[in-house]
Backbone bond lengths (Angstrom), bond angles and torsions (degrees), N, CA, C in turn:
res aa  C-N    CA-C-N  psi(-1)  N-CA   C-N-CA  omega(-1)  CA-C   N-CA-C  phi
1 X - - - 1.464 - - 1.505 109.97 -
2 X 1.332 118.29 127.69 1.465 121.55 179.41 1.509 111.13 -60.10
3 X 1.350 114.01 150.16 1.477 119.40 -178.70 1.537 113.01 -63.45
4 X 1.324 118.74 -37.07 1.461 119.85 179.31 1.500 110.94 -65.64
5 X 1.300 117.91 -35.21 1.475 120.47 178.41 1.526 110.83 -65.37
6 X 1.324 115.86 -37.68 1.483 118.87 178.00 1.489 112.76 -71.53
7 X 1.350 117.15 -29.83 1.463 119.81 -178.89 1.514 111.46 -81.19
8 X 1.350 117.48 -44.19 1.458 121.70 -174.36 1.530 112.87 -89.09
9 X 1.346 115.30 -38.34 1.482 119.49 -177.70 1.531 109.94 97.34
10 X 1.312 113.30 174.06 1.479 119.71 -176.67 1.532 110.80 -85.83
11 X 1.294 118.50 -24.68 1.481 121.84 -171.59 1.515 113.03 -109.53
12 X 1.294 120.01 32.44 1.474 121.20 -173.94 1.527 111.01 -67.27
13 X 1.336 116.86 -36.32 1.490 118.20 179.33 1.571 109.33 -70.34
14 X 1.288 118.83 -38.24 1.429 120.06 177.73 1.553 109.53 -64.90
15 X 1.300 116.46 -37.50 1.458 120.74 179.62 1.539 110.87 -64.14
16 X 1.333 116.47 -41.74 1.452 119.86 -178.45 1.514 111.23 -69.03
17 X 1.289 119.49 -16.94 1.478 122.65 175.02 1.528 111.94 -97.64
18 X 1.335 117.33 -35.85 1.426 121.43 -170.60 1.575 110.15 -74.38
19 X 1.281 118.68 -43.02 1.483 120.49 -177.19 1.538 111.12 -62.33
20 X 1.364 120.01 -49.70 1.468 115.52 177.02 1.552 113.76 -63.79
21 X 1.331 116.34 -33.93 1.470 120.12 179.52 1.544 110.94 -65.76
22 X 1.316 116.02 -37.96 1.468 119.20 179.62 1.537 110.69 -76.55
23 X 1.318 116.53 -24.81 1.484 117.21 -176.92 1.526 113.32 -83.10
24 X 1.322 115.95 -19.38 1.507 117.98 -179.03 1.566 112.49 -61.22
25 X 1.310 119.93 -49.90 1.469 117.74 177.25 1.523 113.13 -62.26
26 X 1.340 115.27 -36.55 1.477 117.57 178.65 1.556 111.22 -66.41
27 X 1.319 115.02 -39.47 1.495 118.54 177.29 1.512 109.86 -65.63
28 X 1.292 117.20 -42.33 1.499 119.58 -179.85 1.511 109.74 -60.98
29 X 1.316 117.19 -42.82 1.463 120.46 177.38 1.498 113.54 -63.32
30 X 1.355 116.08 -41.94 1.447 118.75 178.54 1.502 112.84 -67.40
31 X 1.316 118.20 -40.17 1.489 120.04 177.87 1.548 110.89 -68.88
32 X 1.319 115.43 -35.82 1.470 117.68 176.86 1.531 109.63 -63.37
33 X 1.333 116.89 -40.05 1.461 119.36 178.50 1.497 111.90 -68.16
34 X 1.319 117.07 -36.18 1.474 120.61 178.46 1.497 111.19 -68.25
35 X 1.371 115.84 -32.27 1.438 118.99 -177.37 1.560 111.68 -63.95
36 X 1.297 114.62 -31.80 1.500 119.35 178.08 1.522 111.81 -84.91
37 X 1.324 118.27 -14.58 1.439 120.81 -177.51 1.500 114.42 -90.98
38 X 1.324 118.80 -17.10 1.468 124.76 -178.83 1.543 111.53 51.79
39 X 1.331 117.68 70.63 1.480 120.69 -176.86 1.561 107.81 -69.70
40 X 1.351 115.39 149.95 1.448 119.45 -178.17 1.537 110.33 -79.93
41 X 1.371 118.69 -20.19 1.481 121.07 178.74 1.567 103.79 -127.82
42 X 1.337 117.27 87.52 1.443 120.89 -173.18 1.548 112.44 -64.63
43 X 1.390 117.92 -35.22 1.458 116.85 179.65 1.483 112.59 -63.80
44 X 1.290 117.62 -44.39 1.441 122.10 178.48 1.501 111.67 -63.96
45 X 1.293 115.31 -43.12 1.485 120.87 179.00 1.539 111.82 -61.81
46 X 1.338 117.32 -39.34 1.438 121.14 176.96 1.463 112.67 -68.91
47 X 1.340 117.46 -39.48 1.483 121.54 175.77 1.519 111.39 -62.29
48 X 1.333 116.41 -42.88 1.456 118.84 179.86 1.522 111.97 -69.15
49 X 1.338 116.67 -32.06 1.471 120.47 177.10 1.545 107.98 -66.36
50 X 1.310 118.61 -41.33 1.456 121.26 178.23 1.526 112.09 -65.19
51 X 1.331 117.32 -42.02 1.463 120.36 178.03 1.526 110.69 -65.29
52 X 1.347 116.74 -40.74 1.448 120.85 177.75 1.518 112.75 -61.00
53 X 1.350 115.49 -46.59 1.484 119.60 -177.46 1.566 108.96 -67.16
54 X 1.309 118.48 -43.98 1.444 121.00 179.33 1.532 112.57 -62.39
55 X 1.322 115.60 -43.07 1.433 120.92 177.38 1.528 114.17 -61.63
56 X 1.324 114.61 -45.34 1.476 119.44 179.37 1.561 110.11 -65.81
57 X 1.347 116.72 -40.17 1.477 117.05 178.52 1.495 112.32 -65.87
58 X 1.330 117.38 -39.44 1.476 120.26 177.76 1.455 111.86 -64.87
59 X 1.379 116.88 -37.19 1.461 120.56 177.82 1.549 110.91 -67.88
60 X 1.312 118.01 -40.71 1.429 120.16 177.14 1.533 112.25 -64.44
61 X 1.328 116.42 -41.66 1.479 121.50 177.33 1.496 109.66 -63.43
62 X 1.329 118.12 -47.24 1.453 121.38 -175.49 1.550 111.44 -63.38
63 X 1.341 115.11 -30.88 1.473 117.71 -176.62 1.532 110.50 -74.19
64 X 1.334 117.49 -19.50 1.469 120.59 179.66 1.545 113.23 -113.72
65 X 1.296 117.46 3.11 1.479 121.56 -176.48 1.515 107.88 -76.95
66 X 1.349 114.09 141.16 1.490 118.95 -179.92 1.503 111.81 -95.56
67 X 1.301 117.71 -8.89 1.518 119.37 -179.16 1.442 110.85 -78.14
């Protein structure tokens, strides 16, 4: 088995599409929740919502990934 296949895996392209696709609904939910909370620092709150949704989507993908 080539070294790059062992490092990257067989499903790297699917991963690059699946994680952002799974994070979009999570981000929408987080931003919807922030909209009703009226944060005092909206830029920081939006950045944290993005990090939260990306982290959760990566965790969901990693828990079902076969690589």
